[in-house]
N, C-alpha and C positions, 0 to 999 in steps of 0.2 A: 601212526606218527603223533608224537606229542611235541608241542611247540611252546617253549617257555620264553615269555617276552613281556612287553608292556604295550597296552593299547595306545598310549600316547607317543610311542617311539616310531619315528619315521622309518627307520631301517626295518623294524618289525612289520610295519604296515606294508612296505614294499615286498618284503619276503613273503608274507601271507598272500598278497595279491599274486605274486609269481607262482607260488606253490599251488594256489587254487587254479590258476590258468593251466598248470601242468597236470591237473587232475587230482591233486591231493586234497583231502579234507582233514587237516590236522585238528587234534584236540588242543585247544589253546588254553594255556595256563598263564594268566596275568599275574606276574610275581608280586605286584603291588596289591592287587585286590584279593588274590587267592593264596598268596604265600608260596613257599616251596616246601613240599613234603620232606620230612627228615630223610627218607630213603633216597629221594631224588637228589637232595642236597649232597648226601654222601657220595652218590655216583658222579655227580657233576664235579665235585672236588677230586674224586679218584681219577676221573678222566682228564681234567684240565688244570688242577692245582691252582697256583697263583694266577694263571691265565684266565681263570673264571671271573676275576675282579676287573671291572672297568675303571681304570685309573684316570680316565678322561671325563668321568661323570660328575655332575653337579654334586651328587651325594658324596663322592670321594673327596672333592675339594672342601666340603663342609666338615670333614672329620678332623679330629685333633691328630697331631703327630703320633701320640701314643696309640690311638685307635688304628691308625694306618699300619702300625707294626703288628697288629693282632692276627690271630689265626684266620685264614681265609674262610673256613667253614663257619666260624663264630661271626665273622663280619657279614657273611651272606645270610646267616640266620637272623641277625639283628637288623640288617639293611638289605632286603632282597633286591632293591633297585640298583645295588652295586654290581649285580651280575652283568657280565658282558653278554650281549644278546644279539640275536636270539640263540637259544640253545635248543637243538632239535634232537630228539630221541626217535630213531626209526630203524627198523630191521635189525635190531640188536646192536646198533652203533650209535654214537653220539657225535654231534658237530657243534661248533660254536662260531658265532659271527655270521656275516652274510657277504663274505668276500667271494672272489671268483671260484676258488676251490670248492666252497660249500655249494655255490650255485650250480656248478658243473655236476656235483654229486647228485643233486636232486632234480635238476632241470635238463641235464645232458649238455653236450657241447664240449 
């Protein structure tokens, strides 16, 4: 399991804690510190498209209108903290966010 997120993100911290309690030991990729590898970025965009962009983030609000119209892959490459998080790659599948459906997938219930 690979976990793409931010160390400072409350949602990511909650998700990691819950995953650990469920017996997972994910490889954590901090998108700010570690960046997003080109092949991972390509797969994230392939899986989620525009939904991979967190339009509620501080980073998004700081962009110009022209930047906001840019290609999602280019935006995430330039501003990795724009990624909606967490993104989890496990068992050949991908998930995004930490809502009930994703929690059920990994935690049961």
